Structure formats: structure tokens, C-alpha cells
VOGU-3710 file (C-alpha; in Angstrom, 3 decimals, decimal comma):
1> xxxxxxxxxx> -20,897/21,578/-1,090  -18,038/23,077/-2,636  -16,604/22,685/-5,987  -13,788/21,067/-4,287  -15,700/18,619/-2,284  -17,650/17,539/-5,436  -14,743/16,826/-7,400  -13,185/14,715/-4,293  -16,761/12,731/-4,354  -16,615/12,543/-7,904
11> xxxxxxxxxx> -13,279/10,927/-8,074  -13,802/8,596/-5,048  -16,880/7,215/-6,832  -14,727/6,687/-10,020  -12,431/5,204/-8,114  -15,087/2,810/-6,165  -16,851/1,756/-9,460  -13,334/0,994/-10,917  -12,485/-1,127/-7,910  -15,835/-2,995/-8,375
21> xxxxxxxxxx> -15,004/-3,702/-12,017  -11,379/-4,892/-11,343  -12,923/-7,225/-8,705  -15,086/-8,908/-10,769  -11,987/-9,289/-13,524  -9,339/-10,360/-11,062  -11,096/-11,021/-7,513  -10,375/-8,666/-4,403  -7,238/-10,647/-3,610  -5,180/-9,501/-7,089
31> xxxxxxxxxx> -6,752/-6,218/-7,375  -3,586/-3,908/-7,683  -5,778/-0,969/-6,534  -5,849/-2,592/-2,897  -1,734/-2,216/-3,483  -1,147/0,944/-4,968  0,779/1,967/-2,329  3,338/-1,168/-2,431  3,409/-0,980/-6,482  6,236/1,585/-6,368
41> xxxxxxxxxx> 8,356/-0,309/-3,674  8,205/-3,529/-6,013  9,486/-1,291/-8,582  12,278/0,166/-6,305  13,422/-3,611/-5,590  13,837/-4,204/-9,399  15,543/-1,109/-9,717  18,144/-1,850/-6,630  18,617/-5,528/-8,260  19,065/-4,289/-11,891
51> xxxxxxxxxx> 21,122/-1,171/-10,659  23,604/-3,271/-9,080  24,294/-5,348/-12,147  25,031/-2,280/-14,219  27,168/-0,954/-11,516  29,413/-4,056/-11,982  30,628/-2,760/-15,420  30,049/0,816/-15,172  32,930/3,317/-15,305  32,358/6,956/-14,324
61> xxxxxxxxxx> 35,045/8,630/-16,288  34,400/11,344/-19,112  37,789/10,325/-20,717  40,443/8,013/-21,297  41,687/7,414/-17,678  43,526/4,368/-18,391  45,646/5,668/-20,983  45,127/2,766/-23,369  44,612/2,937/-27,165  40,838/2,271/-26,584
71> xxxxxxxxxx> 39,023/4,732/-25,126  37,347/3,784/-21,927  34,922/5,943/-20,216  31,319/6,282/-19,117  29,711/6,366/-22,554  31,615/3,118/-23,804  31,036/1,129/-20,738  27,450/1,427/-21,134  27,788/0,749/-24,413  29,556/-2,439/-23,560
81> xxxxxxxxxx> 26,972/-3,118/-21,204  24,535/-2,847/-23,866  26,091/-4,549/-27,078  28,508/-7,350/-25,341  27,363/-8,256/-22,100  24,890/-11,189/-22,183  21,158/-9,796/-21,350  23,118/-6,429/-20,892  20,641/-4,683/-22,772  17,739/-6,067/-21,277
91> xxxxxxxxxx> 19,070/-5,193/-17,621  19,773/-1,946/-18,919  16,344/-1,671/-20,247  14,551/-2,992/-16,785  16,347/-0,340/-14,881  15,022/2,381/-17,060  11,374/1,197/-17,458  11,305/0,339/-14,028  12,108/4,066/-12,972  9,210/5,095/-15,349
101> xxxxxxxxxx> 6,884/2,494/-14,252  8,053/3,592/-10,163  6,912/7,492/-11,246  3,575/6,175/-12,893  2,806/3,803/-9,702  3,569/6,820/-7,250  1,420/9,194/-9,039  -1,176/6,576/-8,948  -0,733/6,170/-5,536  -0,920/9,906/-4,780
111> xxxxxxxxxx> -4,225/10,291/-7,064  -5,845/7,737/-5,356  -5,024/8,871/-1,681  -6,139/12,254/-2,793  -9,451/11,335/-3,892  -10,425/8,841/-1,298  -9,199/12,292/1,162  -6,973/10,260/3,330  -3,969/13,066/3,243  -4,843/15,418/6,114
121> xxxxxxxxxx> -5,324/15,375/10,018  -3,829/12,281/11,231  -2,215/11,004/7,934  -0,598/14,254/7,274  3,086/12,795/8,042  2,319/10,207/5,456  1,396/12,748/2,625  4,305/15,152/3,656  6,784/12,451/3,509  5,540/10,767/0,298
131> xxxxxxxxxx> 6,071/14,383/-1,233  9,654/14,539/-0,552  10,182/11,082/-1,249  8,867/11,782/-4,706  11,072/14,610/-5,090  14,152/12,268/-4,302  12,952/10,053/-6,812  12,827/12,404/-9,590  16,560/13,632/-8,870  17,463/9,874/-8,730
141> xxxxxxxxxx> 16,428/9,219/-12,031  17,733/12,434/-13,491  21,370/11,610/-12,148  20,742/8,440/-14,125  20,573/10,128/-17,256  23,760/12,008/-16,133  25,587/8,680/-16,166  25,176/7,524/-19,726  27,255/10,528/-20,613  25,650/11,083/-24,548
151> xxxxxxxxxx> 24,914/14,466/-25,767  21,768/14,307/-23,666  23,550/13,824/-20,654  26,024/16,711/-21,445  23,144/19,258/-22,028  21,216/17,995/-19,004  24,016/18,857/-16,845  24,875/22,337/-18,631  21,163/23,002/-17,893  21,162/21,939/-14,310
161> xxxxxxxxxx> 24,595/23,945/-13,416  22,667/27,163/-15,327  19,687/26,620/-12,621  21,958/26,181/-9,927  23,632/29,246/-10,407  20,689/30,954/-10,711  19,953/30,102/-6,678  20,487/33,225/-4,939  23,603/33,223/-2,683  24,241/29,441/-2,585
171> xxxxxxxxxx> 24,639/29,278/-6,343  28,336/29,074/-6,851  28,862/26,831/-3,884  25,901/24,213/-5,176  27,529/24,335/-8,733  30,844/23,250/-7,072  29,143/20,765/-5,329  27,222/19,351/-8,017  30,073/18,971/-10,563  32,636/18,509/-7,883
181> xxxxxxxxxx> 34,950/21,100/-9,091  34,787/24,004/-11,353  34,485/22,203/-14,391  33,441/19,028/-15,962  35,580/16,042/-15,142  36,128/12,425/-14,086  35,496/13,813/-10,739  32,212/15,101/-11,407  31,188/11,598/-12,966  32,204/9,985/-9,498
191> xxxxxxxxxx> 29,808/12,543/-7,872  26,777/11,732/-10,132  27,110/7,889/-9,511  27,618/8,523/-5,709  24,603/10,907/-5,734  22,728/8,248/-7,787  23,242/5,518/-5,572  23,521/7,377/-1,989  19,897/8,745/-2,516  18,559/5,652/-3,823
201> xxxxxxxxxx> 19,378/4,098/-0,654  18,340/7,084/1,386  14,961/6,364/0,206  14,866/3,508/2,356  15,044/5,827/5,171  12,552/8,147/3,794  10,161/4,636/3,643  10,666/3,849/7,219  9,339/7,573/7,860  6,613/7,103/5,546
211> xxxxxxxxxx> 5,462/3,696/7,216  6,547/4,719/11,133  2,634/5,660/11,997  1,250/2,513/9,938  0,943/-0,618/12,208  0,789/-2,965/9,419  1,533/-1,270/6,107  1,333/-3,658/2,925  4,615/-3,463/1,442  4,591/-6,104/-1,460
221> xxxxxxxxxx> 1,823/-7,331/-3,558  0,785/-10,641/-3,709  3,585/-12,928/-6,394  1,169/-13,152/-8,884  0,748/-9,309/-9,116  4,509/-8,897/-9,377  4,758/-11,795/-11,613  2,352/-9,361/-14,229  4,132/-6,040/-13,213  7,597/-7,834/-14,384
231> xxxxxxxxxx> 6,097/-9,205/-17,776  5,170/-5,912/-18,501  8,549/-4,232/-17,987  9,779/-7,095/-20,079  7,691/-6,099/-22,995  8,650/-2,813/-23,109  12,028/-3,675/-22,986  11,617/-5,802/-26,083  9,339/-3,628/-27,858  11,026/-0,405/-27,278
241> xxxxxxxxxx> 14,891/-1,157/-26,646  17,352/1,638/-24,817  19,952/3,222/-26,880  22,162/5,795/-26,256  23,067/9,094/-28,315  26,333/10,083/-29,183  29,187/10,147/-26,827  29,319/13,580/-25,058  32,210/16,057/-26,090  33,275/18,847/-23,885
251> xxxxxxxxxx> 34,979/20,541/-26,939  32,619/19,917/-29,413  29,287/21,931/-30,477  26,660/21,901/-27,914  23,831/19,396/-28,761  20,466/21,301/-29,979  17,851/18,857/-28,705  17,512/15,664/-27,009  14,800/12,875/-26,650  12,699/13,457/-23,689
261> xxxxxxxxxx> 11,631/11,362/-20,990  8,734/13,184/-19,563  8,432/11,135/-16,360  11,676/12,464/-15,178  12,992/15,160/-17,350  9,730/17,393/-17,218  11,286/19,910/-14,902  13,782/20,706/-17,908  11,002/21,506/-20,210  9,755/24,017/-17,558
271> xxxxxxxxxx> 13,080/25,154/-17,039  12,978/25,996/-20,780  10,165/27,756/-21,128  10,450/30,012/-18,344  12,616/33,573/-18,432  15,200/32,909/-15,788  16,740/30,291/-13,794  15,312/32,275/-10,498  11,960/31,968/-11,837  12,203/28,488/-12,309
281> xxxxxxxxxx> 13,210/27,924/-8,785  10,396/30,039/-7,733  7,712/27,739/-9,606  9,388/24,454/-8,491  9,557/25,528/-4,827  6,021/26,955/-4,935  4,418/23,566/-6,106  6,397/21,566/-3,934  6,073/23,520/-0,691  2,063/23,937/-1,820
291> xxxxxxxxxx> 1,684/20,078/-2,095  3,383/19,474/0,909  1,241/22,071/3,057  -2,173/21,093/1,926  -2,659/18,710/4,763  -2,103/21,502/7,308  -5,304/22,302/9,583  -5,203/25,766/8,310  -5,144/25,348/4,870  -7,859/22,561/4,556
301> xxxxxxxxxx> -10,104/22,678/1,460  -12,833/20,437/3,033  -14,239/22,200/6,570  -15,609/19,382/8,967  -15,508/19,095/12,668  -12,486/17,719/14,425  -12,163/13,651/14,983  -13,610/12,203/17,923  -11,056/10,301/19,534  -11,614/7,130/21,169
311> xxxxxxxxxx> -11,697/6,968/24,818  -10,767/4,070/27,097  -13,326/3,030/29,867  -10,680/2,500/32,575  -12,682/0,364/34,908  -12,844/-2,099/32,016  -9,792/-2,465/30,831  -7,354/-5,500/31,361  -4,368/-4,377/29,778  -4,428/-7,157/27,103
321> xxxxxxxxxx> -2,989/-5,004/24,175  -5,427/-6,176/21,507  -6,472/-2,526/20,941  -2,694/-1,324/20,822  -1,712/-4,359/18,339  -4,811/-3,713/15,972  -4,597/0,533/15,895  -3,516/1,298/12,154  -2,249/4,452/13,295  -0,524/3,870/16,428
331> xxxxxxxxxx> -3,155/5,925/18,135  -3,160/3,631/21,463  -0,062/3,227/24,056  0,124/0,597/26,737  1,052/2,868/29,854  1,997/1,607/33,472  -1,223/0,981/35,550  -1,894/3,045/38,830  -0,687/1,229/41,901  -4,076/-0,049/43,036
341> xxxxxxxxxx> -4,868/-1,935/39,846  -5,029/-5,497/39,421  -3,270/-5,129/35,988  0,006/-3,977/35,007  -0,992/-2,104/31,854  -3,917/0,060/30,803  -4,532/1,113/27,131  -4,609/5,523/26,684  -5,362/7,240/23,363  -3,005/9,518/21,696
351> xxxxxxxxxx> -5,895/11,973/20,407  -3,941/13,816/17,918  -3,315/10,240/16,077  -6,533/8,882/16,248  -8,913/8,646/13,133  -11,848/7,694/14,918  -12,014/4,322/12,853  -13,281/2,206/15,521  -11,121/-0,746/14,935  -9,779/-0,643/18,602
361> xxxxxxxxxx> -13,422/-1,056/19,475  -13,684/-4,327/17,532  -10,601/-5,269/18,643  -11,369/-5,094/22,630  -13,056/-8,106/23,862  -14,037/-6,116/27,011  -16,133/-3,453/25,925  -13,332/-1,185/27,516  -12,805/1,384/24,694  -15,457/3,587/22,849
371> xxxxxxxxxx> -16,337/6,289/20,191  -17,682/9,365/21,649  -19,944/9,924/18,958  -20,966/6,179/18,382  -20,930/3,857/21,589  -20,420/0,151/21,030  -23,917/-0,557/22,329  -25,548/1,684/20,069  -23,613/-0,369/17,380  -24,763/-3,656/18,432
381> xxxxxxxxxx> -28,182/-2,350/18,676  -28,018/-1,399/15,119  -26,484/-4,232/13,787  -29,110/-6,512/15,711  -31,941/-4,098/13,999  -30,283/-4,739/10,495  -30,648/-8,494/11,209  -33,602/-8,902/12,535  -35,243/-6,815/9,396  -33,621/-9,226/7,225
//
């Protein structure tokens, strides 16, 4: 057994022990480890709702666009939400900490999937789309920090411009797209807001791709778990209230430092530690592409025989579609039966999607589907033997 296989086995054993302990405390119905994929989506709904409330009062400008005596811009609108709107500070805190919580739960979901070895072969699409979704979430969170328009926002904007300029050939175009012009202006803030909201809703399409190969994905935890998750958010909101830094000034001295949110702004710390923007992009691209390609067959770190796909016994199949409905990976399709058949449809297995899990075997009431390496008759004989031994 290789070192990698030992790591996976140890990690899986740890999760099983932790699951068993959690079941004893919370029962299996409310064990959050059984909803690790649904937890980030709960926080996504919280972000949508809290973001909608913040959007109602947000003004995406960097200067006094209304020529009034009082300065009205992005920073002052955020301060108005925080200080003058009833529960505005609470809504802002919920939005901020829900973003952090979403990153944490995504990482826990990925680690759980990794150590249970459920990211390869027929699950490659979920892993690949999950990496893309995670990168999108990080960028959406970063644009949220731009929108505050304090000194940290200005520093992040300038660092992003520096990074984009370092992209070979496309750097100047990317910079102009990012700033919505040649320099920072009111159009820049409008672009930030568009990116922040547009990418947030693009996540829904990405989630559809993430779920498309799952027959019955668990998308929402039980209400009791949702209440606990919301209560944890509120604890952080009141214990660690969110505040802004000083208002950004395009003509003032550049900020020398800012408060770091490691969940979203870690790439900027990485950028600051590398010698050039080009090296930064090479490192980021290497990490991202490497994570995406892990499930590819030629890069498997665990060597194992290919999955033996289930097989339909055509002379027994009645076209009832029970196996089709129960297959968790959409590996079974119902196709028109031959002209001489008594039935309209027959089941057929798509081998490249089949995981060999055997769910279809248990779903079929007519013994019309089997696993080649584990026939139904053998399974029943083993079950009977165990029952008689007891």
C-alpha cells in the first residue's frame, strides 16, 4: 500500500469515527456530516437574502456623484447601512460571516469527499465543477471587499491591477475590463457591483452542472441544522462586529497595510510573497489545474481495476423503470424495446457512468439486473448464510 493510500485510509477512518461520535450526540438525522454538501448551499441562500437587503441602500460611486453638500459614495453608503439603518450592521455582519462560513463548509465538503475517495472515475464531473465553483466563490468574495471602498479596497484594487497587468498578451485588456476604463472611476464601482452580483447568480448554473449527474442530491439540511448554523452566524456578528477602514482616497498616500480575511484574501498574501505577477499566475494556475486534473484516469494516485458496470438481463426486464429512478448517477436509461417485445421500454446501462454500487440490483423486483462480479443470487445466498448463523 502506497503512502497516499495509507493517508486516504487513515483520513476515512478518522471521519468514520467522528461520524459515529456525532451520531451518538446528535443522532444520524441531524448529523451535519451527512449534509456536508448542502451546508455551503444554505449559506449561499443566506448570502443572497442579506445581499439583496444591502443592495437596496448601496451606492456604487467613488466620489460625490450627486453634487450635494454631503459626500455620497460607496463608503458613505456602507457607513449609512452600518450606523443608521435598523439592524443594518447585523445584516452586513451576516453577509460577511456567511461568506466566510461558506468557504469553510466548501473546504470541509472537499476534504470529506477526498478522504472517502469519491472524486474519481464516474464522479470526475462533480469534482471538476466543484473546483470551478470554489474559485468563483473566492473571486465573488474578493469583489465584495472592493465594494466597501475603504483603504483596504483601494489596496486590493491596485494589487489586482498589478496582477492583471502581469498576464502576457491579455494584461492591458484585462486591466481595462476590471477598471471599466483606464483609471479608477465611478464606472469601476459599477463594474465591481455587476461582477459581484452577476457571478453570484452564475453560481446557480454551476451548481446545476455540479448536481446534473445526481438523481437525488441533498440540497438543504434539516431545519434544525439550519437554525444552529444561523445561530452560529449571529454569535459571530455580535461578538465581532464588522467595521470599515478609512475612506479610500485616490489622491492620498497609499495604505501600508490592512486587516486580512484569510478565507478570501489569502491569494493577495501569496501575491505579496512572490517576485512577480507572472510567477503568481503560474502558481495559481498550477494549483487550480492540478486540483481539477486529479480525477483524470492517467493521474490516479490509487491504482485499482476498472469498475464492473451492472448488466441488464433483457429476457427478465419489464421496463418498469425502478432501476432508472433509483440510480444515483443517472447511469441507466430507458430505451425503446425491440418490435417483438411485450414491453415498450427496456433498461440499458451506461458503463462510463456506472459505479457498480448495486442500488439498481436492489431496486429491481424482477431480478433483471446484476453486477457481473457479484450476481444477485450470490448476494442472497450470503445474506441467508449470515441470517442462519445468527
